[in-house]
C-alpha positions in Angstrom: 0.0 0.1 -0.1 2.5 2.5 0.7 4.2 1.8 -2.8 0.8 2.4 -4.5 0.5 6.1 -2.0 3.9 6.5 -3.3 3.0 6.3 -7.0 -0.2 8.2 -6.4 2.5 11.3 -4.9 4.8 10.7 -7.9 1.9 11.1 -10.3 0.5 14.1 -8.6 3.7 15.7 -9.0 4.1 14.7 -12.3 0.6 16.7 -13.0 2.0 19.6 -11.3 4.8 19.9 -13.8 2.7 19.0 -16.5 0.0 22.1 -15.5 2.7 24.2 -16.1 4.0 22.8 -19.5 3.2 25.5 -22.0 2.9 22.9 -24.6 -0.3 21.0 -22.4 -1.7 24.7 -21.6 -1.9 25.5 -25.3 -3.9 22.3 -26.0 -7.3 22.7 -23.9 -8.1 19.1 -24.1 -5.1 17.8 -22.4 -5.2 20.3 -20.0 -8.6 19.8 -18.9 -7.8 16.0 -18.4 -4.7 16.7 -16.5 -6.5 19.1 -14.3 -9.6 16.8 -13.8 -6.7 14.1 -12.8 -4.7 16.4 -10.6 -7.9 17.3 -8.9 -9.1 13.5 -8.2 -5.7 13.1 -6.5 -5.4 16.2 -4.3 -7.3 15.0 -1.4 -5.6 11.6 -1.3 -2.0 13.2 -1.6 -2.6 15.7 1.0 -3.4 13.3 3.6 -0.3 11.1 2.4 1.8 14.0 2.9 0.5 15.0 6.4 1.3 11.1 6.9 4.5 11.3 5.7 5.5 14.4 8.0 3.8 12.9 11.2 6.2 9.8 10.6 9.5 12.4 9.9 8.7 13.8 13.3 8.2 10.5 15.1 11.5 9.6 13.8 13.0 12.5 15.1 11.5 12.3 18.0 12.9 9.1 18.6 16.4 10.4 18.2 15.9 13.1 20.4 15.0 10.2 23.2 17.9 8.2 22.4 20.0 11.4 23.0 22.5 12.4 25.6 20.1 15.7 26.6 18.2 14.4 29.8 15.5 17.4 29.0 14.9 16.9 25.2 14.8 13.1 26.4 11.8 14.0 28.7 10.0 15.9 26.0 10.4 13.5 23.6 8.9 11.1 26.0 6.1 13.3 26.5 5.3 14.2 22.7 5.6 10.4 21.4 2.1 9.5 22.4 0.4 12.4 20.8 2.4 12.1 17.6 1.7 8.1 17.5 -2.1 8.7 17.9 -2.2 11.5 15.2 -0.2 9.1 12.7 -2.9 6.4 13.6 -5.7 8.8 13.0 -3.8 9.6 9.5 -3.5 6.2 8.4 -7.2 5.2 8.9 -8.0 8.1 6.9 -5.7 6.7 4.3 -6.9 3.3 4.7 -10.7 4.5 3.9 -9.5 6.5 0.8 -7.5 3.7 -0.9 -10.2 0.9 -0.1 -10.7 -0.2 -3.6 -7.5 -0.5 -5.1 -4.9 2.1 -7.3 -8.2 3.3 -9.2 -10.3 4.1 -6.2 -10.5 7.7 -6.4 -11.3 7.7 -10.2 -14.7 9.8 -10.8 -15.3 8.0 -14.2 -15.7 4.6 -15.1 -17.2 2.3 -17.9 -19.8 0.0 -16.9 -20.5 -3.3 -19.5 -23.3 -5.6 -19.1 -23.9 -8.6 -21.5 -26.3 -11.5 -21.5 -24.7 -14.6 -21.0 -26.3 -18.2 -20.9 -30.4 -18.4 -21.2 -31.4 -16.8 -24.3 -34.3 -14.2 -23.9 -34.3 -14.6 -20.4 -30.2 -13.9 -20.1 -30.8 -10.5 -22.2 -34.4 -9.7 -19.8 -32.1 -10.0 -16.8 -29.4 -7.8 -18.5 -32.2 -5.3 -18.8 -33.0 -5.8 -15.0 -29.7 -5.1 -14.5 -29.4 -2.1 -16.4 -32.2 -0.5 -14.6 -30.7 -1.4 -11.3 -27.5 0.3 -12.2 -29.6 3.3 -13.5 -31.7 3.7 -10.7 -28.8 3.4 -8.4 -26.7 6.0 -10.0 -29.4 8.4 -10.2 -29.6 7.8 -6.5 -26.0 8.7 -5.5 -26.3 12.0 -8.2 -24.0 10.2 -10.8 -24.2 11.0 -14.7 -25.1 8.2 -16.7 -24.6 8.0 -20.5 -25.6 5.2 -22.8 -22.3 4.5 -24.9 -23.7 1.3 -26.5 -27.0 -0.7 -26.4 -28.1 -3.7 -28.3 -31.7 -4.5 -27.3 -33.8 -7.5 -28.0 -37.8 -7.6 -29.4 -38.9 -8.6 -25.8 -37.2 -5.3 -24.3 -33.8 -6.8 -22.6 -30.4 -6.0 -23.9 -27.7 -8.5 -25.6 -25.3 -5.8 -24.8 -25.3 -2.4 -22.9 -22.2 -0.4 -22.2 -22.6 2.9 -20.0 -20.4 5.7 -19.0 -20.6 7.2 -15.4 -19.1 10.0 -13.6 -19.7 11.2 -10.3 -17.5 11.2 -6.8 -16.8 7.4 -5.8 -18.6 5.7 -8.3 -15.7 3.5 -9.5 -14.8 2.8 -5.7 -18.2 1.3 -5.1 -19.3 0.0 -8.4 -15.7 -2.1 -9.3 -17.1 -4.8 -7.3 -19.8 -5.6 -9.6 -17.6 -6.9 -12.1 -18.0 -10.8 -12.7 -20.7 -13.2 -13.2 -24.5 -12.3 -12.4 -26.9 -15.5 -12.1 -30.6 -15.3 -12.1 -32.9 -17.8 -10.6 -36.8 -17.1 -11.6 -39.6 -18.3 -13.6 -39.8 -16.8 -17.0 -42.5 -15.1 -18.3 -42.9 -17.3 -21.3 -42.5 -20.3 -18.9 -46.1 -22.4 -18.8 -45.2 -24.8 -16.3 -44.2 -22.6 -13.7 -40.6 -24.0 -13.8 -37.9 -22.0 -12.4 -35.1 -21.3 -14.6 -31.5 -20.2 -14.2 -29.6 -17.7 -16.4 -26.7 -15.3 -16.6 -25.5 -11.9 -17.2 -21.7 -10.5 -16.9 -21.0 -7.3 -15.8 -17.5 -5.5 -16.1 -16.8 -2.4 -14.7 -13.5 -0.3 -16.1 -11.8 2.8 -14.8 -11.8 5.4 -17.6 -8.3 7.0 -18.0 -7.6 10.3 -18.5 -5.9 11.2 -22.2 -2.6 12.1 -20.5 -2.5 8.5 -19.0 -3.8 6.8 -22.2 -2.9 8.7 -25.2 -3.9 6.7 -28.3 -2.7 7.8 -31.6 -4.3 6.7 -35.0 -1.1 4.7 -35.6 -2.1 2.6 -32.5 -5.0 1.1 -33.6 -6.8 0.3 -37.1 -10.0 2.1 -38.2 -12.6 0.6 -40.2 -15.7 2.1 -41.2 -18.7 0.1 -42.6 -22.3 0.5 -43.2 -24.6 0.3 -39.6 -27.0 -2.6 -39.6 -29.9 -3.1 -37.4 -33.6 -3.2 -37.2 -34.4 -0.5 -39.8 -34.4 3.2 -40.4 -33.5 5.4 -43.4 -29.9 5.7 -42.3 -29.2 2.0 -42.0 -26.9 0.8 -45.2 -27.0 4.3 -46.6 -24.5 5.9 -44.7 -21.3 4.5 -43.7 -21.1 5.5 -40.3 -20.5 2.4 -38.3 -16.9 2.5 -36.8 -14.7 -0.3 -35.7 -11.1 -0.1 -33.9 -8.7 -2.6 -33.5 -5.8 -1.8 -30.9 -2.6 -3.2 -32.4 -0.5 -3.8 -29.3 -3.4 -5.9 -27.5 -5.7 -7.0 -29.8 -8.8 -5.3 -28.4 -11.6 -4.4 -30.7 -14.6 -2.0 -30.2 -17.6 -1.5 -33.0 -19.6 1.4 -32.4 -22.9 2.0 -34.5 -25.7 3.5 -32.1 -24.8 7.2 -33.5 -25.8 8.3 -37.0 -22.8 10.3 -37.0 -19.3 8.6 -37.7 -17.6 11.3 -35.6 -19.9 10.7 -33.0 -19.3 6.8 -33.0 -15.4 7.3 -33.4 -15.3 9.5 -30.2 -17.0 6.9 -28.1 -15.4 4.2 -29.6 -12.2 5.6 -28.5 -13.4 6.1 -24.8 -14.2 2.3 -24.5 -11.1 1.3 -26.1 -9.0 3.4 -23.9 -10.7 1.8 -21.0 -10.3 -1.5 -21.9 -6.6 -1.0 -23.0 -5.9 0.6 -19.5 -7.7 -2.1 -17.8 -5.7 -4.8 -19.4 -2.6 -3.2 -18.5 -3.4 -2.4 -15.1 -4.2 -6.1 -14.7 -0.9 -7.1 -16.5 0.7 -5.2 -13.7 -1.1 -6.4 -11.0 -0.6 -10.0 -11.7 3.0 -9.1 -11.8 2.9 -8.2 -8.4 0.3 -10.2 -7.1 2.5 -11.4 -3.9 2.2 -7.6 -2.8 -1.5 -7.2 -3.2 -4.7 -9.1 -4.7 -8.0 -7.9 -4.5 -9.7 -9.1 -1.5 -13.0 -9.3 -3.0 -12.6 -11.0 -6.0 -10.8 -10.6 -9.3 -13.2 -8.9 -11.1 -13.1 -11.7 -13.7 -16.2 -11.6 -15.9 -16.0 -15.6 -15.5 -16.3 -15.8 -12.0 -19.7 -16.1 -10.5 -20.2 -13.4 -7.8 -23.9 -13.0 -7.3 -27.4 -14.7 -7.4 -30.6 -13.2 -7.6 -33.3 -15.8 -6.7 -36.5 -14.3 -7.4 -39.2 -16.7 -5.8 -37.1 -16.5 -2.4 -36.7 -12.9 -2.8 -32.9 -13.5 -2.2 -29.7 -11.9 -3.2 -26.5 -13.8 -2.4 -22.9 -12.5 -3.0 -20.9 -15.5 -2.9 -17.8 -13.6 -2.1 -18.3 -12.3 1.3 -21.3 -15.0 1.9 -23.8 -11.7 2.2 -27.7 -12.9 1.8 -30.3 -10.2 1.8 -34.2 -11.1 1.4 -35.1 -8.1 -0.1 -34.0 -8.4 -3.8 -37.1 -6.8 -4.7 -35.7 -3.6 -3.3 -32.2 -4.3 -4.8 -33.3 -5.0 -8.0 -35.5 -1.7 -7.9 -32.1 0.3 -7.4 -31.5 -0.1 -3.6 -28.1 -1.4 -4.2 -26.2 0.4 -1.4 -26.4 -1.9 1.5 -24.3 -4.3 -0.8 -21.7 -2.0 -2.1 -21.3 -1.0 1.7 -21.2 -4.4 2.8 -18.5 -5.3 0.1 -16.3 -1.9 0.9 -16.7 -3.1 4.5 -15.4 -6.3 4.0 -12.2 -5.2 2.1 -11.7 -2.4 4.5 -11.6 -5.0 7.3 -9.5 -7.5 5.6 -6.7 -4.8 4.8 -6.8 -3.6 8.1 -5.9 -6.9 9.4 -3.3 -7.9 6.8 -1.7 -4.5 6.1 -1.7 -2.2 9.2 1.1 -3.6 11.0 3.8 -3.9 8.2 2.8 0.0 7.4 3.1 1.0 10.8 6.6 -0.6 11.3 7.5 1.1 7.9 6.9 4.3 9.2 8.8 3.9 12.7 
């Protein structure tokens, strides 16, 4: 954790230098991105600098305590308990702010929902998840933008991709990544049998342009005619865009907008998030012995939760959480679940990292 905080501090200082660079100042888009990221990091960095100052004071006071001056040693002995208490409080504040990993304080993310096994019922469940997240985001005051959607005739979604922004949005929603299973009687079921189907969710931090600066040479852009249920523009205007990132092989296709320019802008946002997420995952795997995500890997293949409609039950398998108020949760009251996941990781981090961090500070 100290390494992550040092990296955040270095990043903040790098952004401060960028903001003073005339070349960046002349580019309004990059300037705004750098300023936004700098602002997101400032609160965390301010608290970390305070923690470091107190730690330095404790080291200096310990040196005074071991010195030959009896009067200074007496003063140091009286001062140490207060400094240690201040450092403990500062560490607790940092711990709370860093729950959720390196990207916890990002205020923008991309949320992807895809129907899994189960045909039309899986697509309907994906639609239920979309409504649940949309209502939860509205209750939290977060901004929601539909970047891409592929709907079905019955009102569900094969896939829907959302752009979300607001304070704490990624910290809370990152734990939604994984497989979601539903058990219920479909409307088309004539014999009243309970069916099981699934959907997958991926929540990706949306990086700033100064972090993932994709150039046209980094990807292939294919333009083609949009396809869909119909409409005057379908197959008449080459507005659909497909981007293929050369280094990672990640592909993003976008055709929701009639404008090629708008489709390209949305596709680039999603591509940047996926490229950033993959690179972050590779880095985390390299240092997996230092820190692991405690409530799950975020892998879409991992089943994280079951929604049992006949029993009105939601079960999160990672933390053995069971709530018998599925009707309220699916209606958008997701806060009890996200709070429980955050508290679980907070307690795990406290028990596994606190002692080591305090030892480093001595």
